[in-house]
RODO-2510 file (C-alpha; in nm, 4 decimals, decimal comma):
residues 539
     n   res          X          Y          Z
     1     m     1,3626    -0,2670    -0,9170
     2     g     1,5627     0,0025    -0,6952
     3     l     1,3530    -0,0207    -0,3400
     4     k     1,4848     0,1894    -0,0669
     5     v     1,4164     0,2275     0,3212
     6     i     1,3898     0,5924     0,4244
     7     k     1,4242     0,6208     0,8206
     8     r     1,2579     0,8861     0,9756
     9     e     1,5677     1,0818     1,0975
    10     s     1,6754     1,0706     0,7304
    11     l     1,3440     1,1694     0,6175
    12     w     1,4431     1,5663     0,6165
    13     v     1,7709     1,5124     0,4418
    14     v     1,6045     1,3264     0,1345
    15     q     1,3491     1,5789     0,1051
    16     r     1,5959     1,8705     0,0852
    17     e     1,7859     1,6856    -0,2121
    18     n     1,4565     1,6945    -0,3992
    19     l     1,3968     2,0574    -0,3021
    20     r     1,7293     2,1698    -0,3900
    21     t     1,7267     1,9986    -0,7255
    22     v     1,4075     2,2200    -0,7918
    23     m     1,5621     2,5333    -0,6544
    24     e     1,8444     2,4878    -0,8797
    25     l     1,6653     2,4106    -1,1682
    26     l     1,3991     2,6878    -1,1659
    27     s     1,5971     2,9439    -0,9552
    28     v     1,3188     2,9639    -0,7035
    29     r     1,2963     2,9859    -0,3026
    30     e     1,2859     2,6817    -0,0972
    31     h     0,9221     2,7393    -0,0108
    32     h     0,8356     2,7599    -0,3611
    33     a     1,0062     2,4613    -0,4518
    34     r     0,8157     2,2899    -0,1927
    35     t     0,5118     2,4033    -0,3186
    36     l     0,5515     2,2877    -0,6430
    37     l     0,6957     1,9882    -0,5414
    38     i     0,3819     1,8733    -0,3307
    39     h     0,1498     1,9805    -0,6291
    40     y     0,3188     1,7467    -0,8494
    41     r     0,3636     1,4765    -0,5770
    42     w     0,7000     1,4994    -0,5470
    43     d     0,7512     1,3776    -0,9159
    44     v     1,0675     1,6289    -1,0218
    45     e     1,0633     1,4861    -1,3748
    46     k     0,7204     1,5483    -1,4044
    47     l     0,7162     1,8818    -1,2413
    48     i     1,0117     1,9881    -1,5154
    49     t     0,8165     1,8142    -1,7901
    50     v     0,5122     2,0593    -1,7268
    51     y     0,7322     2,3653    -1,6662
    52     f     0,8832     2,3328    -2,0397
    53     e     0,5186     2,2469    -2,1595
    54     k     0,3013     2,5242    -2,0074
    55     g     0,5742     2,7592    -1,9336
    56     e     0,6606     2,9313    -1,6156
    57     s     0,3930     3,1935    -1,5478
    58     r     0,1013     2,9475    -1,6402
    59     m     0,2638     2,6485    -1,4078
    60     f     0,3279     2,9023    -1,1286
    61     s    -0,0156     3,0500    -1,1669
    62     e    -0,1621     2,7279    -1,1413
    63     v     0,0106     2,6041    -0,8504
    64     g    -0,0212     2,9205    -0,5940
    65     v     0,3623     3,0306    -0,6633
    66     t     0,4369     3,4154    -0,7048
    67     r     0,7780     3,5284    -0,7390
    68     d     0,8778     3,8210    -0,5115
    69     e     0,9451     4,0306    -0,8001
    70     l     0,6417     3,9775    -0,9692
    71     a     0,4163     4,0781    -0,6767
    72     v     0,1986     4,3845    -0,6687
    73     v     0,3563     4,6459    -0,4528
    74     t     0,1089     4,7779    -0,1981
    75     p     0,0806     5,1308    -0,0972
    76     h     0,1485     5,0941     0,2635
    77     e     0,5455     5,1095     0,2089
    78     s     0,5471     5,4665     0,2752
    79     s     0,2849     5,5068     0,5629
    80     s     0,3533     5,3900     0,9147
    81     t    -0,0277     5,2489     0,9564
    82     l    -0,2258     5,0333     0,7538
    83     l    -0,5633     4,8973     0,7137
    84     c    -0,6431     4,5596     0,7755
    85     n    -0,9152     4,4593     0,5284
    86     i    -0,9747     4,1584     0,7677
    87     c    -1,0083     4,3150     1,1049
    88     m    -1,0816     4,6472     0,9679
    89     d    -0,8462     4,7948     1,2436
    90     d    -0,5572     5,0375     1,1344
    91     v    -0,2701     4,8787     1,2442
    92     s     0,1109     4,9595     1,2667
    93     t     0,3400     4,8608     0,9530
    94     n     0,5605     4,6792     1,2083
    95     v     0,3189     4,4329     1,2798
    96     v     0,1905     4,3459     0,9429
    97     s     0,3238     4,0734     0,7107
    98     r     0,3116     4,0498     0,3203
    99     m     0,2954     3,7470     0,1118
   100     d     0,4634     3,7007    -0,2174
   101     c     0,1660     3,7960    -0,3856
   102     g     0,1722     4,1612    -0,2158
   103     h    -0,1031     4,1153     0,0019
   104     c    -0,0896     4,2711     0,3508
   105     f    -0,2831     4,1935     0,6887
   106     c    -0,2054     4,2313     1,0325
   107     n    -0,0041     3,9458     1,2120
   108     t    -0,2994     3,8599     1,4286
   109     c    -0,5524     3,7956     1,1469
   110     w    -0,2450     3,5955     0,9616
   111     t    -0,2057     3,3886     1,2520
   112     d    -0,5778     3,3102     1,3329
   113     h    -0,5897     3,2236     0,9553
   114     f    -0,2527     2,9774     0,9909
   115     v    -0,3856     2,8370     1,3214
   116     v    -0,7172     2,7226     1,1781
   117     k    -0,5788     2,6055     0,8427
   118     i    -0,3193     2,3816     1,0274
   119     n    -0,6002     2,2395     1,2752
   120     e    -0,7780     2,1750     0,9704
   121     g    -0,4807     1,9573     0,8382
   122     q    -0,4147     2,2061     0,5392
   123     s    -0,0799     2,2803     0,6406
   124     k     0,0695     2,2009     0,3072
   125     r    -0,1275     2,4259     0,1106
   126     i    -0,2329     2,7511     0,2918
   127     r    -0,3626     3,0093     0,0701
   128     c    -0,3604     3,3916     0,0958
   129     m    -0,6889     3,5370     0,2801
   130     a    -0,7264     3,7948     0,0055
   131     h    -1,0331     3,7289    -0,1872
   132     e    -0,9650     3,4743    -0,5185
   133     c    -0,6271     3,4939    -0,4600
   134     n    -0,4420     3,1510    -0,5128
   135     t    -0,0943     3,2243    -0,3639
   136     v     0,0537     2,9862    -0,1190
   137     c     0,1544     3,1317     0,1838
   138     d     0,5312     3,1711     0,2657
   139     e     0,6106     2,8724     0,5123
   140     a     0,8810     3,0771     0,6942
   141     t     0,6136     3,3278     0,7901
   142     v     0,3573     3,0677     0,8787
   143     r     0,6214     2,9214     1,1072
   144     s     0,7087     3,2564     1,2551
   145     l     0,3733     3,3982     1,3339
   146     v     0,2371     3,0520     1,4844
   147     s     0,5436     2,9540     1,6959
   148     e     0,4626     3,2803     1,8837
   149     r     0,1474     3,1858     1,9636
   150     r     0,1610     2,8055     1,9839
   151     l     0,4731     2,6270     1,9515
   152     d     0,3097     2,2799     1,9440
   153     l     0,1107     2,3984     1,6190
   154     a     0,4417     2,5105     1,4464
   155     e     0,5693     2,1814     1,5278
   156     k     0,2559     2,0133     1,3983
   157     f     0,2924     2,2355     1,0734
   158     d     0,6920     2,1447     0,9979
   159     r     0,5580     1,7579     1,0385
   160     f     0,2986     1,7874     0,7869
   161     l     0,5716     1,9559     0,5745
   162     l     0,8223     1,6762     0,6393
   163     e     0,5907     1,3966     0,5886
   164     s     0,4134     1,5310     0,2780
   165     y     0,6882     1,3673     0,0912
   166     i     0,5727     1,0609     0,1645
   167     e     0,1864     1,1297     0,1917
   168     d     0,1983     1,2989    -0,1329
   169     n     0,4303     1,1026    -0,3069
   170     k     0,3016     0,8035    -0,5032
   171     l     0,6354     0,6302    -0,4944
   172     v     0,7060     0,6550    -0,1191
   173     k     0,4829     0,5110     0,1201
   174     w     0,4844     0,4298     0,5052
   175     c     0,5537     0,0751     0,6051
   176     p     0,2203    -0,0596     0,7323
   177     s     0,3946    -0,2495     1,0260
   178     t     0,2196    -0,2516     1,3833
   179     p     0,3522    -0,1269     1,5872
   180     h     0,5088     0,1409     1,3336
   181     c     0,8696     0,0814     1,2708
   182     g     0,9153     0,4597     1,1501
   183     n     1,0393     0,3570     0,8036
   184     a     0,9159     0,4444     0,4925
   185     i     0,9965     0,2779     0,1566
   186     r     1,0560     0,4622    -0,1738
   187     a     0,9810     0,2570    -0,4943
   188     e     1,2161     0,4015    -0,7810
   189     n     1,0390     0,2493    -1,0815
   190     d     0,7267     0,0862    -1,0085
   191     e     0,4631     0,0786    -0,7689
   192     f     0,3183    -0,2244    -0,8567
   193     c     0,5942    -0,4334    -0,6650
   194     e     0,6081    -0,6288    -0,3454
   195     v     0,8625    -0,5326    -0,0794
   196     e     1,0169    -0,6338     0,2570
   197     c     1,0878    -0,3491     0,4992
   198     s     1,4480    -0,3493     0,7174
   199     c     1,1884    -0,4562     1,0085
   200     g     1,0967    -0,7712     0,8446
   201     l     0,7635    -0,6816     0,7177
   202     q     0,6668    -0,7911     0,3774
   203     f     0,3853    -0,5985     0,1987
   204     c     0,2232    -0,5094    -0,1063
   205     f     0,3542    -0,1633    -0,2071
   206     s     0,0245    -0,0581    -0,4080
   207     c    -0,2277    -0,1363    -0,1268
   208     l    -0,0172    -0,1905     0,1591
   209     s    -0,1669    -0,5260     0,2479
   210     e     0,0389    -0,8356     0,3154
   211     a     0,2072    -0,9617    -0,0303
   212     h    -0,0590    -1,1162    -0,2230
   213     s     0,0834    -1,1763    -0,5590
   214     p    -0,0392    -1,3021    -0,8113
   215     c    -0,3742    -1,2024    -0,6995
   216     p    -0,4583    -0,8229    -0,8101
   217     c    -0,5045    -0,6006    -0,5332
   218     s    -0,8996    -0,5216    -0,6144
   219     m    -0,9507    -0,9223    -0,5813
   220     w    -0,7266    -0,9341    -0,2539
   221     q    -0,9405    -0,6860    -0,0931
   222     l    -1,2730    -0,8439    -0,1720
   223     w    -1,1246    -1,1995    -0,0653
   224     k    -1,0203    -1,0406     0,2591
   225     q    -1,3572    -0,9303     0,3199
   226     k    -1,5464    -1,2174     0,2318
   227     w    -1,3623    -1,4194     0,4852
   228     r    -1,3371    -1,1701     0,7637
   229     d    -1,7127    -1,1339     0,7654
   230     e    -1,9779    -1,3693     0,8003
   231     s    -2,1119    -1,3368     0,4411
   232     e    -2,0628    -1,7037     0,3900
   233     t    -2,2728    -1,7772     0,6942
   234     v    -2,5668    -1,5821     0,5331
   235     n    -2,4782    -1,7699     0,2091
   236     w    -2,5469    -2,1007     0,3981
   237     i    -2,8579    -1,9876     0,5348
   238     t    -2,9594    -1,8600     0,2233
   239     v    -2,9047    -2,2275     0,0512
   240     n    -3,0282    -2,4033     0,3360
   241     t    -3,3264    -2,2103     0,4929
   242     m    -3,6354    -2,0321     0,3747
   243     p    -3,7741    -1,7144     0,5109
   244     c    -4,1091    -1,7404     0,6554
   245     p    -4,3756    -1,5288     0,4361
   246     n    -4,5224    -1,4252     0,7653
   247     c    -4,2695    -1,3501     1,0289
   248     h    -3,9424    -1,3709     0,7939
   249     k    -3,7458    -1,5687     1,0431
   250     p    -3,5507    -1,8475     0,8417
   251     v    -3,6910    -2,2110     0,8524
   252     e    -3,4828    -2,5040     0,8179
   253     k    -3,6409    -2,8168     0,6589
   254     n    -3,5971    -3,1281     0,8439
   255     g    -3,8026    -3,3825     0,6366
   256     g    -3,8903    -3,4813     0,3042
   257     c    -4,2293    -3,2997     0,2847
   258     n    -4,2235    -2,9528     0,0838
   259     l    -4,4929    -2,7985     0,3122
   260     v    -4,3222    -2,6554     0,5985
   261     r    -4,4859    -2,4961     0,8971
   262     c    -4,3027    -2,1946     1,0851
   263     v    -4,2843    -2,2012     1,4735
   264     c    -4,5158    -1,8566     1,4143
   265     g    -4,7814    -2,1323     1,2660
   266     q    -4,7647    -2,0150     0,9026
   267     s    -4,7610    -2,2834     0,6323
   268     f    -4,5534    -2,2137     0,3318
   269     c    -4,4114    -2,3987     0,0097
   270     w    -4,0445    -2,4983     0,0272
   271     l    -4,0166    -2,4907    -0,3254
   272     c    -4,0961    -2,1292    -0,3742
   273     g    -4,1735    -2,0046    -0,0365
   274     g    -4,5383    -1,8912    -0,1041
   275     a    -4,7951    -1,8670     0,2104
   276     t    -5,0141    -2,1761     0,1795
   277     g    -5,2960    -2,3596     0,3638
   278     r    -5,2257    -2,6824     0,5483
   279     n    -5,3898    -2,9133     0,3471
   280     h    -5,1691    -3,0970     0,0690
   281     n    -5,1168    -3,4285    -0,0900
   282     r    -4,7973    -3,5958    -0,2330
   283     s    -4,8249    -3,3712    -0,5311
   284     s    -4,9924    -3,0397    -0,4770
   285     i    -5,0860    -2,8048    -0,2077
   286     d    -5,4318    -2,6902    -0,1996
   287     g    -5,4998    -2,3159    -0,3324
   288     h    -5,1245    -2,2727    -0,4631
   289     s    -4,9467    -2,2497    -0,7772
   290     c    -4,5877    -2,3099    -0,7175
   291     g    -4,3498    -2,0802    -0,8871
   292     r    -4,0610    -2,3296    -0,8503
   293     y    -3,8293    -2,2907    -1,1751
   294     k    -3,7197    -1,9056    -1,0782
   295     d    -3,6631    -1,9560    -0,7015
   296     m    -3,5008    -2,3071    -0,7430
   297     e    -3,2428    -2,1539    -1,0167
   298     k    -3,1739    -1,8550    -0,7746
   299     a    -3,1008    -2,1142    -0,5094
   300     e    -2,9080    -2,3278    -0,7308
   301     h    -2,6884    -2,0371    -0,8368
   302     a    -2,6519    -1,9344    -0,4371
   303     k    -2,5402    -2,3136    -0,3624
   304     r    -2,2999    -2,3330    -0,6647
   305     n    -2,1445    -1,9804    -0,5555
   306     l    -2,1057    -2,1310    -0,1625
   307     y    -1,9345    -2,4620    -0,2986
   308     r    -1,7044    -2,2694    -0,5110
   309     y    -1,5957    -2,0476    -0,2295
   310     v    -1,5426    -2,3780     0,0225
   311     h    -1,3388    -2,5217    -0,2780
   312     y    -1,1010    -2,2535    -0,2976
   313     y    -1,1121    -2,0989     0,0624
   314     s    -1,0292    -2,4979     0,1694
   315     r    -0,7309    -2,5140    -0,0471
   316     y    -0,6139    -2,1441     0,0242
   317     k    -0,6301    -2,2410     0,3864
   318     a    -0,4401    -2,5605     0,3339
   319     h    -0,1696    -2,3710     0,1780
   320     a    -0,1617    -2,1153     0,4178
   321     d    -0,0877    -2,3683     0,6937
   322     s     0,1601    -2,5120     0,4913
   323     f     0,3220    -2,1786     0,4269
   324     k     0,3226    -2,1119     0,7844
   325     q     0,4706    -2,4262     0,8868
   326     e     0,7642    -2,4312     0,6209
   327     s     0,8554    -2,0852     0,7089
   328     q     0,9613    -2,2363     1,0579
   329     l     1,2130    -2,4846     0,8684
   330     w     1,4847    -2,2354     0,8558
   331     e     1,6092    -2,3724     1,2264
   332     m     1,5951    -2,7253     1,1185
   333     i     1,7232    -2,6932     0,7839
   334     e     2,0225    -2,4827     0,9501
   335     d     2,0822    -2,8032     1,2240
   336     k     2,0802    -3,0484     0,9060
   337     i     2,3584    -2,8442     0,7259
   338     s     2,5598    -2,8147     1,0544
   339     n     2,5305    -3,2121     1,0942
   340     l     2,6066    -3,2637     0,7521
   341     q     2,9300    -2,9954     0,7717
   342     a     3,0270    -3,1925     1,0822
   343     r     3,0625    -3,5356     0,8511
   344     d     3,3374    -3,6168     0,6150
   345     l     3,1598    -3,5911     0,3292
   346     k     3,2560    -3,5351    -0,0427
   347     s     3,0676    -3,2352    -0,0819
   348     r     3,1432    -2,9539     0,1365
   349     d     2,8551    -2,7188    -0,0382
   350     f     2,5222    -2,7266     0,1121
   351     s     2,3481    -2,3864    -0,0596
   352     w     2,1126    -2,6173    -0,2207
   353     v     1,9644    -2,6730     0,0963
   354     t     1,8606    -2,2886     0,1749
   355     n     1,8072    -2,2201    -0,1750
   356     g     1,5627    -2,5212    -0,2213
   357     l     1,3755    -2,3657     0,0855
   358     r     1,3512    -2,0357    -0,0376
   359     r     1,2330    -2,1551    -0,3608
   360     l     0,9830    -2,3624    -0,1568
   361     l     0,8748    -2,0495     0,0300
   362     t     0,8377    -1,8238    -0,2816
   363     s     0,6395    -2,0962    -0,4713
   364     r     0,4304    -2,1870    -0,2198
   365     r     0,3192    -1,8111    -0,1565
   366     a     0,2329    -1,8064    -0,5119
   367     l     0,0153    -2,0969    -0,4932
   368     l    -0,1508    -1,9604    -0,1755
   369     y    -0,2560    -1,6300    -0,3505
   370     s    -0,3508    -1,8096    -0,6932
   371     h    -0,6696    -1,9558    -0,5214
   372     p    -0,8476    -1,6158    -0,4439
   373     f    -0,7525    -1,5064    -0,7958
   374     a    -0,9008    -1,8245    -0,9469
   375     f    -1,2263    -1,7776    -0,7446
   376     y    -1,2982    -1,4361    -0,8831
   377     a    -1,1458    -1,4596    -1,2237
   378     f    -1,3543    -1,7593    -1,3203
   379     g    -1,6659    -1,6737    -1,1259
   380     d    -2,0056    -1,5250    -1,2761
   381     d    -1,9666    -1,1815    -1,1779
   382     f    -1,5854    -1,0317    -1,2111
   383     f    -1,5138    -1,0675    -1,5546
   384     k    -1,8795    -1,1349    -1,6839
   385     d    -1,8483    -0,8586    -1,9277
   386     e    -1,5043    -0,9278    -2,0563
   387     m    -1,5017    -1,3404    -2,1357
   388     k    -1,7862    -1,5437    -2,3037
   389     e    -1,8778    -1,8417    -2,1093
   390     k    -1,6888    -2,0898    -2,3187
   391     e    -1,3298    -1,8527    -2,3289
   392     s    -1,3855    -1,8332    -1,9507
   393     e    -1,4061    -2,2050    -1,9050
   394     l    -1,1011    -2,2681    -2,1624
   395     k    -0,8902    -2,0333    -1,9861
   396     w    -0,9809    -2,1827    -1,6474
   397     h    -0,8893    -2,5259    -1,7466
   398     f    -0,5648    -2,3899    -1,8862
   399     f    -0,4732    -2,1866    -1,5692
   400     e    -0,5650    -2,5159    -1,3434
   401     d    -0,3399    -2,7061    -1,5487
   402     q    -0,0878    -2,4663    -1,4839
   403     q    -0,1707    -2,4656    -1,0920
   404     q    -0,1710    -2,8364    -1,0410
   405     q     0,1753    -2,8968    -1,2158
   406     l     0,3277    -2,6475    -0,9887
   407     e     0,1322    -2,7503    -0,6844
   408     s     0,2774    -3,1074    -0,7545
   409     n     0,6199    -3,0104    -0,7556
   410     v     0,6033    -2,7889    -0,4674
   411     e     0,4603    -3,1141    -0,2525
   412     k     0,7596    -3,3120    -0,3655
   413     l     0,9985    -3,0558    -0,2848
   414     s     0,8432    -2,9891     0,0516
   415     e     0,8299    -3,3519     0,1597
   416     i     1,2075    -3,4145     0,0360
   417     l     1,3413    -3,0924     0,2495
   418     e     1,1803    -3,2347     0,5259
   419     e     1,3407    -3,5700     0,5027
   420     p     1,6187    -3,6308     0,7576
   421     f     1,8933    -3,6505     0,4923
   422     d     2,1574    -3,5139     0,7373
   423     e     2,1496    -3,8845     0,8553
   424     y     2,1783    -4,0375     0,5205
   425     g     2,5225    -4,1751     0,3366
   426     d     2,7286    -3,9860     0,1023
   427     e     2,5658    -4,1177    -0,1997
   428     q     2,1835    -4,0736    -0,0397
   429     v     2,2886    -3,7108     0,0238
   430     r     2,4084    -3,6622    -0,3135
   431     q     2,0817    -3,8130    -0,4703
   432     i     1,8630    -3,5743    -0,2395
   433     r     2,0842    -3,2711    -0,3574
   434     i     2,0294    -3,3758    -0,7158
   435     q     1,6453    -3,4068    -0,6745
   436     v     1,6076    -3,0674    -0,4796
   437     i     1,8280    -2,8717    -0,7374
   438     d     1,6090    -3,0028    -0,9970
   439     l     1,2832    -2,9454    -0,8477
   440     s     1,4019    -2,6096    -0,7400
   441     v     1,4782    -2,5259    -1,1151
   442     i     1,1192    -2,6875    -1,2213
   443     t     0,8964    -2,5010    -0,9415
   444     d     1,0817    -2,1648    -1,0771
   445     s     0,9933    -2,2250    -1,4397
   446     l     0,6263    -2,3577    -1,3421
   447     c     0,5844    -2,0268    -1,1123
   448     r     0,6991    -1,8272    -1,3906
   449     r     0,4859    -1,9764    -1,6350
   450     m     0,1645    -1,9432    -1,3863
   451     y     0,2665    -1,5667    -1,3480
   452     e     0,3030    -1,5205    -1,7158
   453     c    -0,0461    -1,7161    -1,7772
   454     i    -0,2196    -1,4643    -1,5243
   455     e    -0,0521    -1,1472    -1,6512
   456     n    -0,0884    -1,1934    -2,0445
   457     d    -0,3538    -1,4645    -2,1225
   458     l    -0,5950    -1,3628    -1,8299
   459     l    -0,5735    -1,0149    -1,7250
   460     g    -0,3645    -0,9233    -2,0511
   461     s    -0,6735    -1,0036    -2,2595
   462     l    -0,9206    -0,7683    -2,0709
   463     q    -1,0240    -0,4516    -2,2720
   464     y    -1,2217    -0,2783    -2,0287
   465     t    -1,0822    -0,3519    -1,6863
   466     v    -0,7514    -0,2997    -1,5525
   467     q    -0,5883    -0,5607    -1,2999
   468     i    -0,2183    -0,5174    -1,2343
   469     i    -0,0262    -0,7732    -1,0295
   470     a     0,3222    -0,7557    -0,8970
   471     p     0,5618    -0,9032    -1,0996
   472     y     0,7227    -1,2403    -1,0364
   473     q     1,0495    -1,2711    -0,8195
   474     s     1,2720    -1,5668    -0,8748
   475     k     1,4737    -1,4654    -0,5583
   476     g     1,1499    -1,3964    -0,3504
   477     i     1,0216    -1,0465    -0,2096
   478     e     1,3085    -0,8035    -0,2529
   479     k     1,4323    -0,6408     0,0664
   480     a     1,4675    -0,2909     0,0293
   481     g     1,7972    -0,1314     0,1156
   482     e     1,8924     0,1671     0,2995
   483     l     1,8580     0,4961     0,1267
   484     t     2,1936     0,6527     0,0756
   485     v     2,1564     1,0319     0,0418
   486     g     2,3621     1,1821    -0,2426
   487     w     2,4848     1,5332    -0,2849
   488     g     2,5483     1,7939    -0,5450
   489     s     2,8518     1,7752    -0,7554
   490     q     2,9715     2,1136    -0,6296
   491     v     3,0984     1,9991    -0,2950
   492     n     3,3923     1,7538    -0,2669
   493     d     3,3553     1,4120    -0,0853
   494     k     3,4734     1,4789     0,2184
   495     e     3,2411     1,7859     0,2568
   496     k     2,9457     1,5678     0,1332
   497     g     3,0218     1,3321     0,4193
   498     q     3,0641     1,6067     0,6716
   499     k     2,7314     1,7930     0,5710
   500     a     2,5392     1,4357     0,5486
   501     d     2,6821     1,3578     0,9054
   502     g     2,5791     1,6686     1,0266
   503     e     2,2395     1,6807     0,8959
   504     c     2,1768     1,3239     1,0192
   505     f     2,3076     1,4187     1,3482
   506     v     2,0566     1,6984     1,3837
   507     m     1,7801     1,5089     1,2690
   508     q     1,8823     1,2140     1,5348
   509     w     1,9098     1,4923     1,8180
   510     c     1,5904     1,6549     1,7195
   511     s     1,4329     1,3092     1,7328
   512     a     1,5922     1,2147     2,0629
   513     m     1,4538     1,5511     2,2189
   514     q     1,1268     1,5299     2,0571
   515     w     1,2007     1,8860     1,8771
   516     s     1,1055     2,0011     1,5391
   517     p     1,4106     2,0244     1,3299
   518     l     1,2748     2,2855     1,0988
   519     l     1,2219     2,5186     1,4088
   520     l     1,6002     2,4712     1,4661
   521     w     1,7023     2,5032     1,1184
   522     k     1,5161     2,7856     1,0006
   523     h     1,6340     2,9818     1,3261
   524     p     1,7946     3,2991     1,1705
   525     r     2,0981     3,2485     1,4251
   526     y     2,2293     2,9451     1,2291
   527     e     2,0956     3,0164     0,8853
   528     g     2,0919     2,6554     0,7697
   529     s     2,4728     2,5817     0,9013
   530     v     2,5173     2,2443     0,9665
   531     t     2,8501     2,3514     1,1550
   532     e     2,6703     2,6169     1,3454
   533     l     2,4053     2,4209     1,4281
   534     v     2,5826     2,1409     1,5371
   535     s     2,8237     2,3308     1,7851
   536     q     2,5669     2,5284     1,9400
   537     l     2,4036     2,1786     2,0282
   538     f     2,6979     2,1401     2,2697
   539     c     2,7307     2,4615     2,4222
***
């Protein structure tokens, strides 16, 4: 799947690789390349496609990129002063700055403009101050002017530019660990996937919640909200109490009579909630015509939904508890393997034990999140416009068959792995091995079939609603590998290594000193030279 970990100290190096690609392909400066990439969410392929479809002039105009050679030349070139159209003062041309579009204003006004935009969080697209000018300001000018007044804002500006590679990139996201590990994850191919960061956290790349397939993100968010708040307590009150028509407080009936009296003194009918007098007999209440049918139908609907929720939540909770306990079996399994290896057994390969536990955890996780999916998929509301009642019922039974087969075999596998087989004889161990291997294959097949049922027969048949789940991973959630930064073909391998090592060192040093790397890198003394910059750090 191509999942990669981007550490904070290598983020700038990775970003520069994309910048270099666009700079070389379109022959533009770095800040133009960054403006284009931010606009197209760091999707180089999309950027190039739009470039050829729309043409350079139209694309650059829409994004806010103006080449220097295309800029309008202003008349101040031959004059020693210039009227700043913002503050309306005549200022020396030595203290004015000109953007790519040709517009010139005094440095004080430019700096005021930049400070406001940075504080407003618009660092990535600071536009020219001229009326209706769409040009994005040169980042070197922004950095230079702002750093003279407020170094902290210049660093904030650089941080926003640096982190835009993650914030504006749909295929790169911060790891949602708490406290934050500092890593970002890049998904090379598909944003609908589940990933394990190098810090150990497993999460859904799409919604950044815990990994929850085969339950779609939208259903999982609803389920989380449902059991986090007290909505089901409200449901219980709705089903088991009736609001008093006078004081509106909930009243619970504690007897068989349908004439109920609230503590406020108001009598009312339990069947419909209407206010009544106190005189009644077994069949009627004086002066009251009961609208029983409609209200009973609502109460029955609420009761049915509550029972459904309790049913699915109890199974969800049971599998969650089992998953938590089974996740702690690794140490016990390793001890069992050590005991088996210490004995003189015919078989010396015990990988079937660890493979069996991995299969158990993968299948248990799938079962765990299949219950929130079933609660919404086969309820009254989620797909009511997509499937008729009979069709939904047939698919529900088919899905439950798949789910129950998987559940049965998962429980068998769990039971066997918890046996003290390290104390068994050679023949018994061989039988356990065969059972674990067979059950691992069966649960893998059943788990895949359940995913296919959800993806193809259920979600795939929808016409108006798009629901996507992370694909089934037989080996479990993929662990992202650390991203190796590549370099252009114009330098040899030794130079690549030196350049990569140098840039990574600069990033690590700046991180340790809490300095902005771009402030160093863009300093005219170093001119982007790794060798010069690294040597100066040791002087």
